[in-house]
C-alpha positions in Angstrom: 89.4 76.8 -38.9 86.6 74.1 -40.2 84.2 76.0 -38.2 85.4 79.6 -39.6 85.4 78.3 -43.3 82.1 76.8 -42.9 80.7 79.9 -41.4 82.4 81.7 -44.1 80.6 79.6 -46.8 77.2 80.0 -45.1 77.9 83.7 -45.1 78.8 83.8 -48.7 76.0 81.8 -49.8 73.4 84.0 -48.0 75.0 87.0 -50.3 74.4 85.0 -53.2 78.4 84.8 -53.8 78.1 81.1 -54.9 82.1 80.6 -55.8 82.9 81.8 -52.6 81.0 79.9 -51.0 81.8 77.0 -52.6 85.4 77.6 -52.2 84.7 77.9 -48.7 82.9 74.8 -48.0 85.4 72.9 -50.3 88.0 74.3 -47.5 86.4 73.3 -44.8 85.7 69.7 -46.1 89.9 69.7 -45.6 88.8 69.7 -41.8 85.9 68.1 -41.8 85.6 65.7 -44.6 82.4 63.4 -43.1 80.4 66.4 -42.0 77.0 65.5 -43.4 75.8 69.3 -43.0 78.7 70.3 -44.7 78.2 67.9 -47.4 74.2 69.3 -47.8 75.4 73.0 -47.9 78.2 72.2 -50.5 75.9 70.4 -52.6 73.1 73.1 -52.5 75.3 75.9 -53.3 76.4 73.8 -56.1 73.2 73.5 -57.2 72.2 76.8 -57.5 75.7 77.1 -59.6 74.2 75.2 -62.2 77.8 73.8 -63.5 79.1 70.6 -63.9 80.0 69.1 -60.4 83.3 67.4 -60.4 83.3 63.4 -59.3 83.9 63.0 -55.7 87.9 62.0 -55.0 88.5 58.4 -53.3 88.1 58.3 -49.5 91.7 57.9 -48.6 92.3 61.4 -50.8 89.9 62.9 -48.5 91.7 62.4 -45.2 93.5 65.9 -44.0 96.9 66.1 -44.3 97.1 67.1 -40.8 95.3 63.8 -39.9 97.8 61.7 -42.0 100.7 63.5 -40.2 99.0 62.7 -36.6 98.7 59.0 -37.8 102.1 58.8 -39.1 103.5 60.2 -35.6 101.4 57.6 -33.9 102.5 54.8 -36.2 106.3 56.0 -35.8 106.1 56.1 -32.0 104.3 52.8 -32.3 107.1 51.2 -34.5 109.8 52.2 -32.6 107.8 50.4 -29.3 107.9 47.2 -31.6 111.7 47.6 -32.3 112.8 47.5 -28.9 110.2 44.8 -28.0 111.8 42.6 -30.6 115.2 43.4 -29.4 114.4 43.0 -26.0 112.1 40.0 -26.0 113.0 37.7 -29.2 110.2 36.4 -31.0 108.4 35.8 -34.4 105.5 37.6 -33.7 107.1 40.7 -32.6 109.0 40.7 -35.9 105.9 40.1 -38.0 104.2 43.1 -35.9 107.2 45.4 -36.6 106.9 44.5 -40.4 103.2 45.2 -40.6 103.5 48.5 -38.6 106.3 49.4 -41.0 104.3 48.8 -43.7 101.3 51.1 -42.2 104.1 53.5 -41.7 105.0 53.8 -45.2 101.4 53.3 -46.6 100.7 56.6 -44.6 103.6 58.6 -45.6 102.7 57.6 -49.2 99.0 58.7 -48.5 100.4 62.2 -47.1 102.8 62.8 -50.1 99.9 62.8 -52.4 97.5 64.6 -50.5 100.2 67.2 -49.9 100.7 67.5 -54.0 96.8 67.7 -54.8 96.8 70.5 -52.1 96.3 73.8 -54.1 95.9 72.0 -57.3 91.7 72.6 -57.2 89.8 76.1 -57.7 86.5 77.7 -58.1 85.5 81.1 -60.0 84.5 83.5 -57.7 83.7 86.6 -59.9 80.5 86.9 -61.7 82.1 85.9 -65.2 85.5 85.5 -66.5 86.3 85.4 -70.0 88.6 82.1 -70.4 91.5 82.6 -73.1 93.4 80.5 -74.9 96.9 81.8 -73.6 98.3 83.3 -70.4 97.2 87.0 -71.2 94.2 89.3 -71.9 95.5 89.4 -75.3 95.0 85.8 -76.1 91.5 84.9 -78.0 88.6 83.8 -75.9 88.6 80.1 -75.1 84.8 79.6 -75.3 81.9 81.6 -76.9 80.3 82.1 -73.3 82.4 83.3 -70.1 82.7 80.8 -67.0 80.2 81.9 -64.3 80.3 82.1 -60.5 80.9 78.5 -59.2 82.7 77.1 -61.8 85.2 74.3 -60.5 88.1 73.2 -62.1 91.6 71.8 -61.6 94.9 73.7 -62.1 97.3 72.1 -64.7 100.0 74.9 -65.0 100.7 78.2 -63.4 102.6 81.3 -65.2 102.6 84.4 -63.7 99.3 85.3 -62.5 97.4 83.0 -64.8 96.5 79.2 -64.5 95.8 76.9 -67.3 93.0 75.0 -65.7 91.0 72.1 -66.7 87.1 72.2 -66.1 84.8 69.2 -64.9 84.2 68.0 -68.8 87.7 68.0 -69.5 88.1 71.5 -72.0 91.1 73.5 -70.8 91.6 77.1 -70.8 93.6 80.0 -69.0 91.9 81.9 -66.2 93.7 84.8 -64.4 94.1 83.6 -61.1 92.7 86.9 -59.2 89.4 85.9 -60.7 89.5 82.5 -58.9 90.2 81.0 -55.6 92.6 78.1 -55.2 91.5 75.5 -52.3 94.6 74.9 -50.2 
């Protein structure tokens, strides 16, 4: 999936659809968080979009959920081996090793839960421009004097039907039709 999202980002970038390219690159970063070419392409697309760029999240939140599941599975197997070893060959060092592996399991499962909660919470405007609203319907007044343009990144705070209450990078909040945005899952 990472190569497919990366190639999609390149294709959208070449067509000038900056919002879709940013969304595709960010989707690819879920699978390849430390790829330097991907980071450079994402930076180039963000630079052309001329929007505020969101701050990077902490390194432990950039790990893909799939990786965290795999690490947790390995740690659980290791914990089982440690417990069986401790039962068979009593010893203080083996008990301490079991506690350390148990703590690592707890830490990894906590990171996995946080990563799963953040999934789908970020998005990008993918249409040329969209008028942000003060409420979840077209009947509400415009939230800003200018529309939001292709490539604006945001954080989803609430979803009602086909509308999302979003927070922009600069802290402003508004409602957007989710049909004109792509969520990063």
